[in-house]
N, C-alpha and C positions, 0 to 999 in steps of 0.2 A: 449468602448466595448459595443455591442448591447445586451441588456438584453431579447429581445424578441425572440431570436433565436430559431427556431422549430427544435427540436432534437428528431428523431423517431428511429434512429438506429446509430451504430458505424460510418458509413461513413458520416452522418451528423456532428456528433462531430468532426471528422477529419478535415471536411471542415471548421467548425466554428473556430476551433483552428488555422488553417492555416491562416484564413483570420482576425485574431485577434478579433473575436466576442465572443469567450468564454475563459475566464481566471479564472474561479472561480472553487470550489470544485466539485466533481462529485458523492457524495452520492445520490442515488435514480436516477441517470441518466442512461438510457438504461439499466433498471433493470434486464433484462432477460440475459444481456451479461456479460461475464466474465471480471472484471477489474483487473489490474495488476498495482504493483509498477515497477518502472524502476531504475535500476543501469547500468551505463555505465563506463567502465574502459579500459585503454590501455591493448593491448594484454599481456603485460609483467606481470600485476597484475591479468589477467583473471582466470588463472588455480587456483591460491590461492583462489580467491573468489568462484569459482566453488566448491573447497572443503569446504569452509566455509559453503556453502548452504547446501551441503550434510551432514555436522555435526551438523546443526542447522535447520532442516527441518520445525519446527514450525513457526519460524518468517521468514523463507526464503524458502518457498515451490517453486521449480523452475519449471515455465511453458514453457519457451523457452530461448534459448541462440542464438544469431544471429553469423553469419560468421564476421571475423574483417572487419570494414569498411563498412558493410552493414547496412543500417538504416531500411531495411524493414523486419519485422517479418513474414518471410514466411509461417510459420506453423499455426499461430493464427490469423494472420491479414493481409493477402496479399493484397497488394496495399496501406497499411498505410506506413507512414514514421515517424520514432521516432524521427526525428530532429525537426518535427513541429506540430505533432498530439497529443500532450499533452497539457493541459491548462497553465502549469507553470513548470519550471524547477528550480534545484538547482545546483550550481556549486561549488565544494569544491576544494581548492588547498593546499596541504601540511597541511590538517587538518584544514583549515580555510573556513568557508562559504563566499564566496566572491561575488556571484551575484544570482540573481533570474530571468532568462530571459524566454521569452515565445517562443524562436525559438533558435535552436541549430546549424543552418546551418553554420555560420561563425566560430563557435567553432570545428565543427566536423573535426575528423582526421581518416585517412585511417586504423590506428590500433585499433580503437574503437571497443570494443566488449560490446554488450547489453544484459542485462538480465532482463527477465520479471519474476516477483515474484508475487505469488497468493496474492489477496487483499480480506479482509473481507467484503468490500462492496458486494461481489459476493454471501455471503450467506444471506444477509439481505432480498432478494426477498423470500427465504424459511422462515425465521423468520416471515415476515409479514403474509405471507400464513397460517402459524401455528397459528396466533393469537397473537404473541409475539411484543410488541411495540418496536419501534426503535426511541429513542427520538431525535437524531440528525436529523433525516429525517422529524419527525414531526415539529421541530423547523426551518428547513431550514438552518442548520449551518453544520459545519465540525465536524467529531468524535473527541472526546478528546482523546489524546495519551501521555503517561507517560513513561519517563526513569525508569527502576527499578534498583534494586541492585542485580539482577539475572544475573550472568555472562554468555555469550554465550561460546560455545565451540570454542577456537582459532583454525586457520588454517593459516600458513604462517604468514604474517604481520597482518592479520585481526582478531581482538578481540574487544570485547567491551561488553556493557550491553544490556540486553533484553529491547525492547520497547513494550509497549501494548496499545491496544485500550480498551476502556471500554464502556459498554453500561448498564445503569439501567435496571434492570429486576425484575418484581414482584416476590416475593420469591416463590410463587406456580408454576410459569413458569420456574424456573431454570432448573429442570430436562428435560423439553420439549426443552428448549434452548440448552442444552448440546447434547442431542441426535440428535438434528436437525442439528447442526454445524458439529458434529462429523462425518457426512457422507460425508463431503467435506474437507479431509486433503489437498487437493491442494490449498485451499484457507485459511489456518491456522487451520481448524478443531475446535475440542473442546476447550473451554476456558483452560487457564493455571491456573487460579485463581479465586475464588468466595469469596467476602466478604472483610474482613479487608484489605485496601489497605497498611496499615503500614507493613504487613507481607511481602510484595515485595518491600519495600522501598519507597513507595508513601507518601509524608507527606500531600498533600492537593489536594484533587479532584477538587476543585474550581481553580486550577492554573496548567493546563496541560502544558506540554513541547512543545507540538504541538496541532493544531486544536482548538477547543473552549470548553469551560465547558458547561455541560447540567445539568439540574434540577434533582436531586433526590427526589423521592417523598416517602410518608409514605409506608411502606410495601415492598420497593424495595431494592434489594442488587446489588452492584457493580460488573459487571462480566467482567473479563479481558481475551483478546485474545492475543496471540503473533502477532506482527505487522510488515509489511514490511518495515517501517521506521527504523527498527534496524539497517540496513546498514549505515543510515546517522549518527546514534550515533556512530557506528564503525569507520566511516570516519574520525571523530574527533580524535580518538586515533590512528588509523592506519596510518593516514596522507599520503596517496598516493599522488604522484605527481599531479594527478587530478582525480576526481571522480564526475560524473554527475548523478543526480538523479530527480525524479518527486519532486515537492514541495509537503509536506504532504498533504493528502486529494485531490491532482489534479492528478487523475490516467489516465493510459492508458486503453482505452476500446477495447477489441479485438472483433473478430467475432465469437469466441466460446460462446455457450450459457451455462448457469448455469446448465441446464440438461444434456449437454454432460459431465460435470465433474462428475456426478454420475455413468457414464459407463467407465470411464478411469480406 
């Protein structure tokens, strides 16, 4: 993989992913553009998952759903190909994580329906502009994500725990952080919890279930947002025949700008 690839917009990232020049996480990449989580399911499971998103809008705010077999998200990223234009994928079969490819072309089926789900990376531009530090961007790492003991609302075969992302925030900036992110419910919106991680079933902040740990500094509080990795935790329990997702932190970047979200 080439580490010096120049990325100035979504199309550059798509091309780099297709060429195998970018397979790392995307925090801070194309910062003005909306990033999304990906879920791909057979058509037979797609309606239940659509209902799951409707019943769990905090972790699964739906940005776009494609037609069966069509890998192009025509509404938010015309010209892109969801089979190739993400840095890395995960493939679950019957509730087990089987593979982590960088290309889905050989796996693709004509009955696959793709769901693009809002991602909290998309509100980080606004946090930084407001003067709220974003530790994992400062450190050049992936955001830490944790399974909680908070259950999602089931829909059909889909049920499981809420997954959250965490960012340390100076206590004095927590109100600003809440109001800033509440403006964009399409990318998870306001936090679901602030403070004691044990209150939502997280035993150790230094051991995230996905992503990488970040430093907590004096005077900071852990702030937790619903996370689009939730469907991956759900996949382990629902055990669909096949479910394809992005690798945590390795998002799809659309052509929508974060500013557009404020007018939706």
